[in-house]
PyMOL Python script that loads the backbone (N, CA, C, O; Angstrom):
from pymol import cmd

cmd.read_pdbstr("""\
ATOM      1  N   MET A   1     -77.668  -1.182 -36.579  1.00  0.00           N
ATOM      2  CA  MET A   1     -78.167  -0.029 -37.305  1.00  0.00           C
ATOM      3  C   MET A   1     -77.105   1.073 -37.238  1.00  0.00           C
ATOM      4  O   MET A   1     -76.592   1.382 -36.163  1.00  0.00           O
ATOM      5  N   SER A   2     -76.784   1.657 -38.386  1.00  0.00           N
ATOM      6  CA  SER A   2     -75.740   2.680 -38.407  1.00  0.00           C
ATOM      7  C   SER A   2     -76.348   4.054 -38.157  1.00  0.00           C
ATOM      8  O   SER A   2     -77.531   4.294 -38.399  1.00  0.00           O
ATOM      9  N   ASP A   3     -75.496   4.941 -37.667  1.00  0.00           N
ATOM     10  CA  ASP A   3     -75.929   6.306 -37.385  1.00  0.00           C
ATOM     11  C   ASP A   3     -75.546   7.196 -38.564  1.00  0.00           C
ATOM     12  O   ASP A   3     -74.369   7.525 -38.717  1.00  0.00           O
ATOM     13  N   ASP A   4     -76.511   7.599 -39.407  1.00  0.00           N
ATOM     14  CA  ASP A   4     -76.246   8.397 -40.598  1.00  0.00           C
ATOM     15  C   ASP A   4     -76.161   9.888 -40.302  1.00  0.00           C
ATOM     16  O   ASP A   4     -75.924  10.676 -41.217  1.00  0.00           O
ATOM     17  N   THR A   5     -76.348  10.298 -39.049  1.00  0.00           N
ATOM     18  CA  THR A   5     -76.330  11.715 -38.718  1.00  0.00           C
ATOM     19  C   THR A   5     -74.922  12.244 -38.494  1.00  0.00           C
ATOM     20  O   THR A   5     -74.736  13.458 -38.399  1.00  0.00           O
ATOM     21  N   ARG A   6     -73.934  11.375 -38.406  1.00  0.00           N
ATOM     22  CA  ARG A   6     -72.570  11.861 -38.162  1.00  0.00           C
ATOM     23  C   ARG A   6     -71.965  12.416 -39.447  1.00  0.00           C
ATOM     24  O   ARG A   6     -72.314  11.990 -40.548  1.00  0.00           O
ATOM     25  N   ALA A   7     -71.067  13.360 -39.290  1.00  0.00           N
ATOM     26  CA  ALA A   7     -70.445  14.031 -40.426  1.00  0.00           C
ATOM     27  C   ALA A   7     -69.441  13.101 -41.098  1.00  0.00           C
ATOM     28  O   ALA A   7     -68.791  12.307 -40.418  1.00  0.00           O
ATOM     29  N   PRO A   8     -69.302  13.186 -42.432  1.00  0.00           N
ATOM     30  CA  PRO A   8     -68.299  12.359 -43.111  1.00  0.00           C
ATOM     31  C   PRO A   8     -66.899  12.801 -42.710  1.00  0.00           C
ATOM     32  O   PRO A   8     -66.663  13.970 -42.405  1.00  0.00           O
ATOM     33  N   GLN A   9     -65.986  11.858 -42.717  1.00  0.00           N
ATOM     34  CA  GLN A   9     -64.611  12.166 -42.344  1.00  0.00           C
ATOM     35  C   GLN A   9     -63.963  13.009 -43.430  1.00  0.00           C
ATOM     36  O   GLN A   9     -64.143  12.751 -44.620  1.00  0.00           O
ATOM     37  N   GLN A  10     -63.213  14.013 -43.016  1.00  0.00           N
ATOM     38  CA  GLN A  10     -62.513  14.885 -43.951  1.00  0.00           C
ATOM     39  C   GLN A  10     -61.160  14.272 -44.270  1.00  0.00           C
ATOM     40  O   GLN A  10     -60.394  13.939 -43.365  1.00  0.00           O
ATOM     41  N   ARG A  11     -60.865  14.123 -45.562  1.00  0.00           N
ATOM     42  CA  ARG A  11     -59.571  13.600 -45.974  1.00  0.00           C
ATOM     43  C   ARG A  11     -58.734  14.730 -46.538  1.00  0.00           C
ATOM     44  O   ARG A  11     -59.261  15.700 -47.084  1.00  0.00           O
ATOM     45  N   GLU A  12     -57.447  14.597 -46.402  1.00  0.00           N
ATOM     46  CA  GLU A  12     -56.547  15.597 -46.951  1.00  0.00           C
ATOM     47  C   GLU A  12     -56.447  15.389 -48.456  1.00  0.00           C
ATOM     48  O   GLU A  12     -56.293  14.263 -48.928  1.00  0.00           O
ATOM     49  N   ILE A  13     -56.535  16.474 -49.198  1.00  0.00           N
ATOM     50  CA  ILE A  13     -56.481  16.409 -50.652  1.00  0.00           C
ATOM     51  C   ILE A  13     -55.012  16.437 -51.075  1.00  0.00           C
ATOM     52  O   ILE A  13     -54.244  17.272 -50.596  1.00  0.00           O
ATOM     53  N   PRO A  14     -54.618  15.528 -51.973  1.00  0.00           N
ATOM     54  CA  PRO A  14     -53.226  15.513 -52.441  1.00  0.00           C
ATOM     55  C   PRO A  14     -52.866  16.815 -53.156  1.00  0.00           C
ATOM     56  O   PRO A  14     -53.745  17.488 -53.695  1.00  0.00           O
ATOM     57  N   PRO A  15     -51.578  17.175 -53.165  1.00  0.00           N
ATOM     58  CA  PRO A  15     -51.150  18.426 -53.807  1.00  0.00           C
ATOM     59  C   PRO A  15     -51.547  18.521 -55.284  1.00  0.00           C
ATOM     60  O   PRO A  15     -51.916  19.599 -55.752  1.00  0.00           O
ATOM     61  N   ALA A  16     -51.478  17.415 -56.018  1.00  0.00           N
ATOM     62  CA  ALA A  16     -51.846  17.443 -57.436  1.00  0.00           C
ATOM     63  C   ALA A  16     -53.328  17.787 -57.588  1.00  0.00           C
ATOM     64  O   ALA A  16     -53.698  18.529 -58.497  1.00  0.00           O
ATOM     65  N   ALA A  17     -54.163  17.265 -56.723  1.00  0.00           N
ATOM     66  CA  ALA A  17     -55.597  17.559 -56.782  1.00  0.00           C
ATOM     67  C   ALA A  17     -55.849  19.014 -56.406  1.00  0.00           C
ATOM     68  O   ALA A  17     -56.725  19.659 -56.982  1.00  0.00           O
ATOM     69  N   GLN A  18     -55.095  19.533 -55.454  1.00  0.00           N
ATOM     70  CA  GLN A  18     -55.248  20.944 -55.077  1.00  0.00           C
ATOM     71  C   GLN A  18     -54.872  21.851 -56.242  1.00  0.00           C
ATOM     72  O   GLN A  18     -55.547  22.848 -56.498  1.00  0.00           O
ATOM     73  N   ARG A  19     -53.783  21.503 -56.959  1.00  0.00           N
ATOM     74  CA  ARG A  19     -53.384  22.291 -58.128  1.00  0.00           C
ATOM     75  C   ARG A  19     -54.446  22.231 -59.211  1.00  0.00           C
ATOM     76  O   ARG A  19     -54.751  23.242 -59.844  1.00  0.00           O
ATOM     77  N   ALA A  20     -55.010  21.044 -59.425  1.00  0.00           N
ATOM     78  CA  ALA A  20     -56.048  20.892 -60.450  1.00  0.00           C
ATOM     79  C   ALA A  20     -57.279  21.717 -60.095  1.00  0.00           C
ATOM     80  O   ALA A  20     -57.876  22.346 -60.970  1.00  0.00           O
ATOM     81  N   LEU A  21     -57.662  21.720 -58.829  1.00  0.00           N
ATOM     82  CA  LEU A  21     -58.808  22.521 -58.408  1.00  0.00           C
ATOM     83  C   LEU A  21     -58.531  24.013 -58.575  1.00  0.00           C
ATOM     84  O   LEU A  21     -59.413  24.766 -58.987  1.00  0.00           O
ATOM     85  N   ALA A  22     -57.316  24.439 -58.260  1.00  0.00           N
ATOM     86  CA  ALA A  22     -56.955  25.853 -58.407  1.00  0.00           C
ATOM     87  C   ALA A  22     -56.958  26.255 -59.881  1.00  0.00           C
ATOM     88  O   ALA A  22     -57.433  27.336 -60.229  1.00  0.00           O
ATOM     89  N   GLU A  23     -56.424  25.380 -60.754  1.00  0.00           N
ATOM     90  CA  GLU A  23     -56.416  25.674 -62.182  1.00  0.00           C
ATOM     91  C   GLU A  23     -57.838  25.745 -62.734  1.00  0.00           C
ATOM     92  O   GLU A  23     -58.143  26.614 -63.552  1.00  0.00           O
ATOM     93  N   ALA A  24     -58.700  24.849 -62.298  1.00  0.00           N
ATOM     94  CA  ALA A  24     -60.093  24.854 -62.758  1.00  0.00           C
ATOM     95  C   ALA A  24     -60.796  26.131 -62.301  1.00  0.00           C
ATOM     96  O   ALA A  24     -61.590  26.707 -63.046  1.00  0.00           O
ATOM     97  N   ASP A  25     -60.505  26.570 -61.081  1.00  0.00           N
ATOM     98  CA  ASP A  25     -61.102  27.802 -60.579  1.00  0.00           C
ATOM     99  C   ASP A  25     -60.633  29.009 -61.392  1.00  0.00           C
ATOM    100  O   ASP A  25     -61.423  29.905 -61.692  1.00  0.00           O
ATOM    101  N   GLU A  26     -59.342  29.031 -61.750  1.00  0.00           N
ATOM    102  CA  GLU A  26     -58.809  30.123 -62.573  1.00  0.00           C
ATOM    103  C   GLU A  26     -59.475  30.135 -63.949  1.00  0.00           C
ATOM    104  O   GLU A  26     -59.849  31.194 -64.454  1.00  0.00           O
ATOM    105  N   ARG A  27     -59.623  28.939 -64.560  1.00  0.00           N
ATOM    106  CA  ARG A  27     -60.279  28.867 -65.874  1.00  0.00           C
ATOM    107  C   ARG A  27     -61.722  29.326 -65.792  1.00  0.00           C
ATOM    108  O   ARG A  27     -62.205  30.018 -66.688  1.00  0.00           O
ATOM    109  N   ARG A  28     -62.417  28.947 -64.723  1.00  0.00           N
ATOM    110  CA  ARG A  28     -63.816  29.340 -64.540  1.00  0.00           C
ATOM    111  C   ARG A  28     -63.932  30.852 -64.413  1.00  0.00           C
ATOM    112  O   ARG A  28     -64.816  31.462 -65.015  1.00  0.00           O
ATOM    113  N   LYS A  29     -63.041  31.459 -63.630  1.00  0.00           N
ATOM    114  CA  LYS A  29     -63.061  32.913 -63.463  1.00  0.00           C
ATOM    115  C   LYS A  29     -62.732  33.618 -64.773  1.00  0.00           C
ATOM    116  O   LYS A  29     -63.343  34.637 -65.092  1.00  0.00           O
ATOM    117  N   ALA A  30     -61.773  33.091 -65.541  1.00  0.00           N
ATOM    118  CA  ALA A  30     -61.409  33.692 -66.825  1.00  0.00           C
ATOM    119  C   ALA A  30     -62.583  33.603 -67.799  1.00  0.00           C
ATOM    120  O   ALA A  30     -62.858  34.557 -68.527  1.00  0.00           O
ATOM    121  N   ARG A  31     -63.276  32.461 -67.816  1.00  0.00           N
ATOM    122  CA  ARG A  31     -64.421  32.300 -68.710  1.00  0.00           C
ATOM    123  C   ARG A  31     -65.537  33.263 -68.327  1.00  0.00           C
ATOM    124  O   ARG A  31     -66.158  33.869 -69.200  1.00  0.00           O
ATOM    125  N   GLU A  32     -65.800  33.411 -67.030  1.00  0.00           N
ATOM    126  CA  GLU A  32     -66.838  34.337 -66.580  1.00  0.00           C
ATOM    127  C   GLU A  32     -66.485  35.778 -66.936  1.00  0.00           C
ATOM    128  O   GLU A  32     -67.361  36.556 -67.314  1.00  0.00           O
ATOM    129  N   ALA A  33     -65.205  36.139 -66.818  1.00  0.00           N
ATOM    130  CA  ALA A  33     -64.775  37.497 -67.178  1.00  0.00           C
ATOM    131  C   ALA A  33     -64.917  37.715 -68.675  1.00  0.00           C
ATOM    132  O   ALA A  33     -65.284  38.807 -69.109  1.00  0.00           O
ATOM    133  N   GLU A  34     -64.627  36.679 -69.479  1.00  0.00           N
ATOM    134  CA  GLU A  34     -64.770  36.769 -70.926  1.00  0.00           C
ATOM    135  C   GLU A  34     -66.226  36.966 -71.316  1.00  0.00           C
ATOM    136  O   GLU A  34     -66.536  37.771 -72.193  1.00  0.00           O
ATOM    137  N   ILE A  35     -67.105  36.239 -70.671  1.00  0.00           N
ATOM    138  CA  ILE A  35     -68.538  36.345 -70.953  1.00  0.00           C
ATOM    139  C   ILE A  35     -69.053  37.724 -70.554  1.00  0.00           C
ATOM    140  O   ILE A  35     -69.893  38.299 -71.246  1.00  0.00           O
ATOM    141  N   ALA A  36     -68.555  38.255 -69.443  1.00  0.00           N
ATOM    142  CA  ALA A  36     -69.001  39.575 -68.979  1.00  0.00           C
ATOM    143  C   ALA A  36     -68.584  40.675 -69.957  1.00  0.00           C
ATOM    144  O   ALA A  36     -69.266  41.695 -70.057  1.00  0.00           O
ATOM    145  N   LYS A  37     -67.468  40.483 -70.686  1.00  0.00           N
ATOM    146  CA  LYS A  37     -66.992  41.483 -71.636  1.00  0.00           C
ATOM    147  C   LYS A  37     -67.797  41.495 -72.928  1.00  0.00           C
ATOM    148  O   LYS A  37     -67.806  42.495 -73.646  1.00  0.00           O
ATOM    149  N   MET A  38     -68.476  40.383 -73.231  1.00  0.00           N
ATOM    150  CA  MET A  38     -69.209  40.277 -74.492  1.00  0.00           C
ATOM    151  C   MET A  38     -70.403  41.224 -74.491  1.00  0.00           C
ATOM    152  O   MET A  38     -71.056  41.400 -73.462  1.00  0.00           O
ATOM    153  N   PRO A  39     -70.691  41.831 -75.632  1.00  0.00           N
ATOM    154  CA  PRO A  39     -71.860  42.718 -75.706  1.00  0.00           C
ATOM    155  C   PRO A  39     -73.147  41.900 -75.604  1.00  0.00           C
ATOM    156  O   PRO A  39     -73.178  40.727 -75.974  1.00  0.00           O
ATOM    157  N   THR A  40     -74.198  42.526 -75.103  1.00  0.00           N
ATOM    158  CA  THR A  40     -75.464  41.821 -75.000  1.00  0.00           C
ATOM    159  C   THR A  40     -76.099  41.729 -76.383  1.00  0.00           C
ATOM    160  O   THR A  40     -75.982  42.640 -77.202  1.00  0.00           O
ATOM    161  N   GLU A  41     -76.763  40.620 -76.617  1.00  0.00           N
ATOM    162  CA  GLU A  41     -77.390  40.387 -77.905  1.00  0.00           C
ATOM    163  C   GLU A  41     -78.758  41.051 -77.934  1.00  0.00           C
ATOM    164  O   GLU A  41     -79.549  40.891 -77.005  1.00  0.00           O
ATOM    165  N   LEU A  42     -79.034  41.780 -78.974  1.00  0.00           N
ATOM    166  CA  LEU A  42     -80.321  42.437 -79.138  1.00  0.00           C
ATOM    167  C   LEU A  42     -81.199  41.576 -80.043  1.00  0.00           C
ATOM    168  O   LEU A  42     -80.806  41.229 -81.157  1.00  0.00           O
ATOM    169  N   GLY A  43     -82.372  41.241 -79.560  1.00  0.00           N
ATOM    170  CA  GLY A  43     -83.297  40.434 -80.355  1.00  0.00           C
ATOM    171  C   GLY A  43     -82.921  38.975 -80.440  1.00  0.00           C
ATOM    172  O   GLY A  43     -83.400  38.272 -81.330  1.00  0.00           O
ATOM    173  N   GLY A  44     -82.078  38.497 -79.546  1.00  0.00           N
ATOM    174  CA  GLY A  44     -81.660  37.096 -79.572  1.00  0.00           C
ATOM    175  C   GLY A  44     -82.702  36.177 -78.964  1.00  0.00           C
ATOM    176  O   GLY A  44     -83.750  36.629 -78.504  1.00  0.00           O
ATOM    177  N   ARG A  45     -82.412  34.905 -78.964  1.00  0.00           N
ATOM    178  CA  ARG A  45     -83.321  33.902 -78.438  1.00  0.00           C
ATOM    179  C   ARG A  45     -83.216  33.848 -76.917  1.00  0.00           C
ATOM    180  O   ARG A  45     -82.169  34.149 -76.345  1.00  0.00           O
ATOM    181  N   ASP A  46     -84.311  33.460 -76.275  1.00  0.00           N
ATOM    182  CA  ASP A  46     -84.319  33.278 -74.829  1.00  0.00           C
ATOM    183  C   ASP A  46     -83.824  31.874 -74.492  1.00  0.00           C
ATOM    184  O   ASP A  46     -83.895  30.965 -75.318  1.00  0.00           O
ATOM    185  N   GLY A  47     -83.327  31.710 -73.283  1.00  0.00           N
ATOM    186  CA  GLY A  47     -82.931  30.389 -72.809  1.00  0.00           C
ATOM    187  C   GLY A  47     -81.520  30.028 -73.213  1.00  0.00           C
ATOM    188  O   GLY A  47     -80.757  30.871 -73.683  1.00  0.00           O
ATOM    189  N   PRO A  48     -81.177  28.747 -73.022  1.00  0.00           N
ATOM    190  CA  PRO A  48     -79.814  28.306 -73.322  1.00  0.00           C
ATOM    191  C   PRO A  48     -79.512  28.353 -74.817  1.00  0.00           C
ATOM    192  O   PRO A  48     -80.416  28.299 -75.652  1.00  0.00           O
ATOM    193  N   GLU A  49     -78.251  28.455 -75.129  1.00  0.00           N
ATOM    194  CA  GLU A  49     -77.803  28.524 -76.514  1.00  0.00           C
ATOM    195  C   GLU A  49     -78.193  27.247 -77.258  1.00  0.00           C
ATOM    196  O   GLU A  49     -77.744  26.168 -76.870  1.00  0.00           O
ATOM    197  N   PRO A  50     -79.010  27.326 -78.311  1.00  0.00           N
ATOM    198  CA  PRO A  50     -79.487  26.123 -78.980  1.00  0.00           C
ATOM    199  C   PRO A  50     -78.380  25.327 -79.666  1.00  0.00           C
ATOM    200  O   PRO A  50     -78.460  24.100 -79.728  1.00  0.00           O
ATOM    201  N   VAL A  51     -77.363  25.989 -80.177  1.00  0.00           N
ATOM    202  CA  VAL A  51     -76.292  25.274 -80.854  1.00  0.00           C
ATOM    203  C   VAL A  51     -75.518  24.426 -79.852  1.00  0.00           C
ATOM    204  O   VAL A  51     -75.089  23.320 -80.178  1.00  0.00           O
ATOM    205  N   ARG A  52     -75.340  24.927 -78.657  1.00  0.00           N
ATOM    206  CA  ARG A  52     -74.594  24.193 -77.637  1.00  0.00           C
ATOM    207  C   ARG A  52     -75.338  22.947 -77.191  1.00  0.00           C
ATOM    208  O   ARG A  52     -74.718  21.913 -76.947  1.00  0.00           O
ATOM    209  N   TYR A  53     -76.652  23.029 -77.082  1.00  0.00           N
ATOM    210  CA  TYR A  53     -77.423  21.910 -76.562  1.00  0.00           C
ATOM    211  C   TYR A  53     -78.019  21.044 -77.662  1.00  0.00           C
ATOM    212  O   TYR A  53     -78.681  20.052 -77.356  1.00  0.00           O
ATOM    213  N   GLY A  54     -77.811  21.379 -78.922  1.00  0.00           N
ATOM    214  CA  GLY A  54     -78.200  20.517 -80.023  1.00  0.00           C
ATOM    215  C   GLY A  54     -79.666  20.585 -80.417  1.00  0.00           C
ATOM    216  O   GLY A  54     -80.090  19.798 -81.264  1.00  0.00           O
ATOM    217  N   ASP A  55     -80.446  21.465 -79.861  1.00  0.00           N
ATOM    218  CA  ASP A  55     -81.853  21.593 -80.225  1.00  0.00           C
ATOM    219  C   ASP A  55     -82.106  23.017 -80.704  1.00  0.00           C
ATOM    220  O   ASP A  55     -81.526  23.973 -80.187  1.00  0.00           O
ATOM    221  N   TRP A  56     -82.962  23.142 -81.678  1.00  0.00           N
ATOM    222  CA  TRP A  56     -83.350  24.449 -82.157  1.00  0.00           C
ATOM    223  C   TRP A  56     -84.859  24.479 -82.201  1.00  0.00           C
ATOM    224  O   TRP A  56     -85.484  23.591 -82.781  1.00  0.00           O
ATOM    225  N   GLU A  57     -85.442  25.477 -81.604  1.00  0.00           N
ATOM    226  CA  GLU A  57     -86.894  25.582 -81.548  1.00  0.00           C
ATOM    227  C   GLU A  57     -87.277  26.935 -82.116  1.00  0.00           C
ATOM    228  O   GLU A  57     -86.784  27.969 -81.666  1.00  0.00           O
ATOM    229  N   LYS A  58     -88.164  26.923 -83.112  1.00  0.00           N
ATOM    230  CA  LYS A  58     -88.630  28.166 -83.702  1.00  0.00           C
ATOM    231  C   LYS A  58     -90.095  27.988 -84.072  1.00  0.00           C
ATOM    232  O   LYS A  58     -90.466  27.053 -84.783  1.00  0.00           O
ATOM    233  N   LYS A  59     -90.902  28.886 -83.586  1.00  0.00           N
ATOM    234  CA  LYS A  59     -92.349  28.863 -83.834  1.00  0.00           C
ATOM    235  C   LYS A  59     -92.972  27.522 -83.422  1.00  0.00           C
ATOM    236  O   LYS A  59     -93.850  27.003 -84.113  1.00  0.00           O
ATOM    237  N   GLY A  60     -92.520  26.975 -82.310  1.00  0.00           N
ATOM    238  CA  GLY A  60     -93.120  25.760 -81.772  1.00  0.00           C
ATOM    239  C   GLY A  60     -92.589  24.475 -82.357  1.00  0.00           C
ATOM    240  O   GLY A  60     -93.003  23.400 -81.924  1.00  0.00           O
ATOM    241  N   LEU A  61     -91.688  24.536 -83.326  1.00  0.00           N
ATOM    242  CA  LEU A  61     -91.120  23.335 -83.918  1.00  0.00           C
ATOM    243  C   LEU A  61     -89.712  23.121 -83.373  1.00  0.00           C
ATOM    244  O   LEU A  61     -88.889  24.036 -83.380  1.00  0.00           O
ATOM    245  N   ALA A  62     -89.445  21.912 -82.902  1.00  0.00           N
ATOM    246  CA  ALA A  62     -88.116  21.585 -82.388  1.00  0.00           C
ATOM    247  C   ALA A  62     -87.383  20.747 -83.425  1.00  0.00           C
ATOM    248  O   ALA A  62     -87.936  19.791 -83.968  1.00  0.00           O
ATOM    249  N   ILE A  63     -86.150  21.109 -83.692  1.00  0.00           N
ATOM    250  CA  ILE A  63     -85.351  20.408 -84.675  1.00  0.00           C
ATOM    251  C   ILE A  63     -84.056  19.982 -83.986  1.00  0.00           C
ATOM    252  O   ILE A  63     -83.362  20.808 -83.393  1.00  0.00           O
ATOM    253  N   ASP A  64     -83.736  18.698 -84.066  1.00  0.00           N
ATOM    254  CA  ASP A  64     -82.456  18.192 -83.560  1.00  0.00           C
ATOM    255  C   ASP A  64     -81.478  18.122 -84.724  1.00  0.00           C
ATOM    256  O   ASP A  64     -81.822  17.671 -85.816  1.00  0.00           O
ATOM    257  N   PHE A  65     -80.270  18.570 -84.476  1.00  0.00           N
ATOM    258  CA  PHE A  65     -79.271  18.471 -85.525  1.00  0.00           C
ATOM    259  C   PHE A  65     -77.941  18.154 -84.924  1.00  0.00           C
ATOM    260  O   PHE A  65     -76.952  18.026 -85.646  1.00  0.00           O
TER     261      PHE A  65
END
""", "prot")
cmd.dss("prot")
cmd.show_as("cartoon", "prot")
cmd.util.cbc("prot")
cmd.orient("prot")
Protein backbone atom coordinates (compact mmCIF):
# COMPACT_ATOMS: atom_id res chain seq x y z
CA MET A 1 0.00 0.00 0.00
CA SER A 2 1.46 3.37 -0.99
CA ASP A 3 1.53 6.43 1.22
CA ASP A 4 -0.37 9.22 -0.62
CA THR A 5 0.21 11.77 2.15
CA ARG A 6 3.79 12.57 1.11
CA ALA A 7 4.47 15.69 -0.92
CA PRO A 8 5.23 15.35 -4.65
CA GLN A 9 8.86 15.75 -5.60
CA GLN A 10 9.79 19.20 -6.88
CA ARG A 11 11.54 19.20 -10.25
CA GLU A 12 13.63 22.00 -11.62
CA ILE A 13 11.92 23.81 -14.48
CA PRO A 14 14.02 24.18 -17.65
CA PRO A 15 15.03 27.74 -18.64
CA ALA A 16 12.80 27.69 -21.74
CA ALA A 17 9.78 26.81 -19.59
CA GLN A 18 10.66 29.57 -17.12
CA ARG A 19 10.81 32.09 -19.99
CA ALA A 20 7.47 30.86 -21.32
CA LEU A 21 5.87 31.21 -17.89
CA ALA A 22 7.30 34.73 -17.49
CA GLU A 23 6.03 35.74 -20.95
CA ALA A 24 2.57 34.34 -20.19
CA ASP A 25 2.50 36.26 -16.91
CA GLU A 26 3.45 39.49 -18.73
CA ARG A 27 0.70 38.93 -21.33
CA ARG A 28 -1.84 38.23 -18.58
CA LYS A 29 -0.90 41.43 -16.74
CA ALA A 30 -1.05 43.47 -19.98
CA ARG A 31 -4.49 42.05 -20.79
CA GLU A 32 -5.77 42.83 -17.29
CA ALA A 33 -4.43 46.40 -17.54
CA GLU A 34 -6.12 46.77 -20.95
CA ILE A 35 -9.43 45.57 -19.55
CA ALA A 36 -9.13 47.93 -16.57
CA LYS A 37 -8.71 50.90 -18.97
CA MET A 38 -11.92 50.10 -20.87
CA PRO A 39 -14.98 52.15 -19.94
CA THR A 40 -17.78 50.34 -18.16
CA GLU A 41 -20.74 49.40 -20.30
CA LEU A 42 -24.03 51.03 -19.40
CA GLY A 43 -27.10 48.86 -19.89
CA GLY A 44 -25.07 45.87 -21.08
CA ARG A 45 -25.81 42.21 -20.55
CA ASP A 46 -24.98 40.39 -17.32
CA GLY A 47 -22.63 37.42 -17.21
CA PRO A 48 -19.98 36.29 -19.67
CA GLU A 49 -19.70 37.83 -23.11
CA PRO A 50 -22.17 35.91 -25.32
CA VAL A 51 -20.17 36.34 -28.51
CA ARG A 52 -17.10 34.79 -26.89
CA TYR A 53 -18.96 31.74 -25.61
CA GLY A 54 -21.16 31.25 -28.68
CA ASP A 55 -24.55 31.52 -26.96
CA TRP A 56 -26.95 34.41 -26.96
CA GLU A 57 -29.88 34.53 -24.58
CA LYS A 58 -32.57 37.18 -24.77
CA LYS A 59 -35.97 37.07 -23.09
CA GLY A 60 -35.49 33.42 -22.12
CA LEU A 61 -34.57 32.19 -25.60
CA ALA A 62 -31.09 30.77 -26.18
CA ILE A 63 -29.63 30.91 -29.66
CA ASP A 64 -26.41 29.15 -30.70
CA PHE A 65 -24.53 30.65 -33.58
